[in-house]
LUMSEMAR-138616 format. One line per 8 residues: number of its first residue (from 1); their letters; for each residue x, y, z of C-alpha. Coordinates in steps of 0.1 Angstrom, whole numbers, plus 5000, padded with zeros to 4 digits. Layout:
// residues N
NUM> A> X Y Z ~ ...
//
This chain:
// residues 267
1> MHSVDWPD> 4334 7964 5783 ~ 4367 7949 5774 ~ 4374 7931 5807 ~ 4352 7902 5797 ~ 4365 7880 5768 ~ 4338 7871 5742 ~ 4336 7835 5731 ~ 4347 7826 5695
9> KGTYSIIL> 4312 7814 5688 ~ 4279 7821 5705 ~ 4248 7843 5706 ~ 4247 7878 5721 ~ 4226 7863 5749 ~ 4255 7841 5759 ~ 4279 7871 5758 ~ 4255 7892 5779
17> AKYVKTVT> 4251 7864 5805 ~ 4289 7861 5808 ~ 4291 7898 5818 ~ 4264 7894 5844 ~ 4281 7863 5858 ~ 4315 7882 5859 ~ 4300 7911 5878 ~ 4282 7888 5903
25> KRYGKDSH> 4313 7866 5908 ~ 4339 7893 5911 ~ 4320 7921 5929 ~ 4288 7907 5943 ~ 4251 7915 5937 ~ 4253 7946 5958 ~ 4276 7962 5931 ~ 4266 7994 5913
33> VVFDGYPD> 4274 7994 5876 ~ 4276 8027 5857 ~ 4281 8028 5819 ~ 4293 8057 5797 ~ 4266 8071 5774 ~ 4271 8074 5737 ~ 4247 8101 5725 ~ 4240 8109 5689
41> YPTTKGLE> 4252 8145 5692 ~ 4289 8154 5691 ~ 4307 8156 5725 ~ 4343 8163 5734 ~ 4347 8128 5749 ~ 4332 8114 5718 ~ 4359 8129 5697 ~ 4385 8114 5720
49> HTRRIKRT> 4368 8080 5716 ~ 4369 8084 5678 ~ 4406 8094 5679 ~ 4415 8061 5697 ~ 4397 8039 5672 ~ 4420 8019 5649 ~ 4396 7995 5633 ~ 4358 7993 5636
57> SLEMKFTV> 4330 7972 5623 ~ 4298 7984 5605 ~ 4268 7992 5626 ~ 4251 7960 5637 ~ 4214 7957 5643 ~ 4212 7926 5666 ~ 4189 7907 5689 ~ 4200 7887 5719
65> NMECSTKQ> 4194 7854 5700 ~ 4215 7863 5670 ~ 4249 7846 5665 ~ 4278 7871 5671 ~ 4301 7870 5640 ~ 4321 7902 5647 ~ 4354 7905 5667 ~ 4348 7920 5701
73> NEFLANPK> 4373 7950 5697 ~ 4359 7959 5663 ~ 4323 7956 5674 ~ 4328 7978 5705 ~ 4349 8003 5685 ~ 4316 8014 5668 ~ 4298 8038 5692 ~ 4264 8028 5679
81> NKSQFIEQ> 4271 7991 5684 ~ 4285 7998 5719 ~ 4255 8019 5728 ~ 4230 7992 5717 ~ 4250 7965 5735 ~ 4251 7986 5767 ~ 4213 7991 5766 ~ 4209 7953 5764
89> LAQKLKEA> 4234 7946 5791 ~ 4220 7972 5814 ~ 4186 7954 5811 ~ 4202 7920 5819 ~ 4220 7934 5849 ~ 4188 7949 5863 ~ 4170 7916 5858 ~ 4197 7901 5880
97> NISTIVAE> 4189 7928 5907 ~ 4222 7946 5901 ~ 4219 7984 5903 ~ 4227 7998 5869 ~ 4229 8033 5854 ~ 4236 8044 5818 ~ 4250 8080 5820 ~ 4240 8106 5794
105> EDADTEVV> 4276 8111 5784 ~ 4308 8104 5803 ~ 4302 8083 5834 ~ 4331 8095 5856 ~ 4311 8120 5877 ~ 4282 8096 5879 ~ 4305 8069 5893 ~ 4320 8092 5919
113> GRAIDVPK> 4286 8104 5928 ~ 4275 8068 5935 ~ 4306 8061 5955 ~ 4300 8090 5979 ~ 4263 8086 5982 ~ 4253 8091 6018 ~ 4232 8059 6024 ~ 4261 8037 6014
121> IQSGRPIV> 4285 8057 6036 ~ 4263 8052 6066 ~ 4265 8015 6061 ~ 4301 8017 6074 ~ 4314 7995 6046 ~ 4344 8006 6025 ~ 4336 8016 5989 ~ 4357 8002 5960
129> VVGQDTDL> 4355 8020 5927 ~ 4365 7998 5898 ~ 4377 8014 5866 ~ 4407 8022 5845 ~ 4402 8058 5836 ~ 4428 8083 5850 ~ 4401 8110 5851 ~ 4381 8088 5875
137> FVLLLGLP> 4411 8083 5898 ~ 4419 8121 5898 ~ 4383 8129 5907 ~ 4385 8106 5937 ~ 4417 8123 5949 ~ 4406 8159 5941 ~ 4370 8162 5952 ~ 4366 8173 5988
145> QCQNVQLF> 4335 8152 5992 ~ 4357 8121 5991 ~ 4378 8131 6022 ~ 4356 8115 6048 ~ 4348 8083 6029 ~ 4367 8051 6031 ~ 4373 8048 5993 ~ 4395 8025 5973
153> FHKPTGTP> 4402 8026 5936 ~ 4408 7993 5918 ~ 4423 7991 5883 ~ 4415 7956 5870 ~ 4434 7957 5837 ~ 4471 7951 5831 ~ 4486 7944 5865 ~ 4456 7947 5888
161> STYDIRKI> 4462 7974 5915 ~ 4442 7988 5944 ~ 4448 8023 5958 ~ 4436 8036 5992 ~ 4422 8071 5983 ~ 4422 8084 6019 ~ 4459 8074 6024 ~ 4470 8089 5991
169> REEIGDMK> 4451 8122 5999 ~ 4470 8123 6032 ~ 4503 8117 6015 ~ 4500 8143 5988 ~ 4489 8170 6013 ~ 4479 8203 5998 ~ 4482 8190 5963 ~ 4448 8173 5967
177> DVMLFFHA> 4432 8208 5967 ~ 4445 8216 5932 ~ 4445 8181 5918 ~ 4417 8188 5893 ~ 4434 8220 5881 ~ 4467 8201 5877 ~ 4451 8173 5857 ~ 4431 8195 5834
185> ITGCDTTS> 4458 8220 5825 ~ 4484 8193 5818 ~ 4460 8172 5796 ~ 4430 8150 5801 ~ 4402 8137 5779 ~ 4389 8172 5772 ~ 4421 8192 5771 ~ 4453 8189 5751
193> SLFGKGKI> 4486 8179 5767 ~ 4514 8205 5770 ~ 4543 8204 5745 ~ 4575 8191 5761 ~ 4561 8192 5796 ~ 4547 8161 5812 ~ 4526 8158 5843 ~ 4556 8151 5865
201> NAYKLLSM> 4571 8185 5857 ~ 4538 8202 5865 ~ 4533 8182 5897 ~ 4568 8190 5910 ~ 4563 8227 5903 ~ 4529 8229 5920 ~ 4540 8208 5950 ~ 4569 8231 5957
209> SNDLRTTA> 4551 8264 5953 ~ 4525 8276 5979 ~ 4518 8307 5958 ~ 4510 8288 5927 ~ 4487 8264 5946 ~ 4469 8293 5962 ~ 4466 8310 5928 ~ 4452 8279 5912
217> LQFYKTPA> 4423 8278 5937 ~ 4408 8306 5916 ~ 4397 8279 5892 ~ 4375 8264 5919 ~ 4354 8295 5925 ~ 4318 8297 5913 ~ 4311 8320 5895 ~ 4346 8326 5883
225> DKNILKEV> 4360 8357 5866 ~ 4373 8347 5832 ~ 4400 8374 5832 ~ 4413 8362 5865 ~ 4413 8326 5852 ~ 4433 8337 5821 ~ 4459 8354 5843 ~ 4462 8324 5866
233> GEAFLLKL> 4465 8300 5838 ~ 4491 8321 5820 ~ 4511 8326 5853 ~ 4513 8288 5857 ~ 4523 8281 5821 ~ 4550 8308 5821 ~ 4564 8294 5853 ~ 4563 8259 5840
241> YGCTKSTN> 4582 8268 5809 ~ 4607 8291 5828 ~ 4596 8323 5811 ~ 4608 8347 5838 ~ 4610 8377 5816 ~ 4575 8377 5803 ~ 4542 8386 5819 ~ 4519 8369 5794
249> LNESLENL> 4520 8342 5767 ~ 4519 8366 5738 ~ 4549 8385 5751 ~ 4567 8352 5758 ~ 4560 8340 5722 ~ 4572 8373 5708 ~ 4605 8371 5728 ~ 4610 8335 5716
257> VCCKNVIE> 4605 8344 5679 ~ 4628 8375 5682 ~ 4655 8353 5699 ~ 4652 8327 5671 ~ 4656 8354 5644 ~ 4688 8368 5662 ~ 4703 8333 5663 ~ 4696 8327 5626
265> IQI> 4711 8361 5616 ~ 4743 8353 5636 ~ 4746 8320 5619
//
């Protein structure tokens, strides 16, 4: 939504036409466009969107022939405005014979589902997924359904970059099997990041430990035992923070508090 610059003056119809022209010119009419959905009910991703907002406009009720008098960033920062605009844009794209979907909520799984759709794979053409969401990139690396598809991920913002998914999966080896676990437990749109431990620390730990990777596969089982998942998650976090003398997080915290009290007494 932010990859197309809005003109300083013009109607919403002109802005919508600019998006259609951009999609057609950059990616061709055989592109598949998938939008995030912005439902009225609260969602975890919706809370993340709200957290990122710095400045927003009021809700706008507009028609395509109205003059746009609001700055692009402020207009799109309002979820209701964005949802209304996406509805209008999806219609314009469909009128231009461009396949378009508006997801119910977050579109990442819908995008990947389109990318690995069997009819397109059989065409023999490589599939290029265009996006800037890290979650989308991780899904392409971590889902086993992507292993036999000639997939590329293109990030158009900042310094444009294109990544060969099949090649990266080969390079990271067994890490691809636990990529979804790794990304979720270290922080993504729906989970908090870990204090003092970035993704690099966790990646190195998992990549060097066959036992931890094997244990992490418990998260991929359906149905999963919640008690086992709790033990697996705790084991990974304890290992990540170097808590070799503890068997669970509560015990580790107790040891940490007791150690702090001893230090304060000595001082």
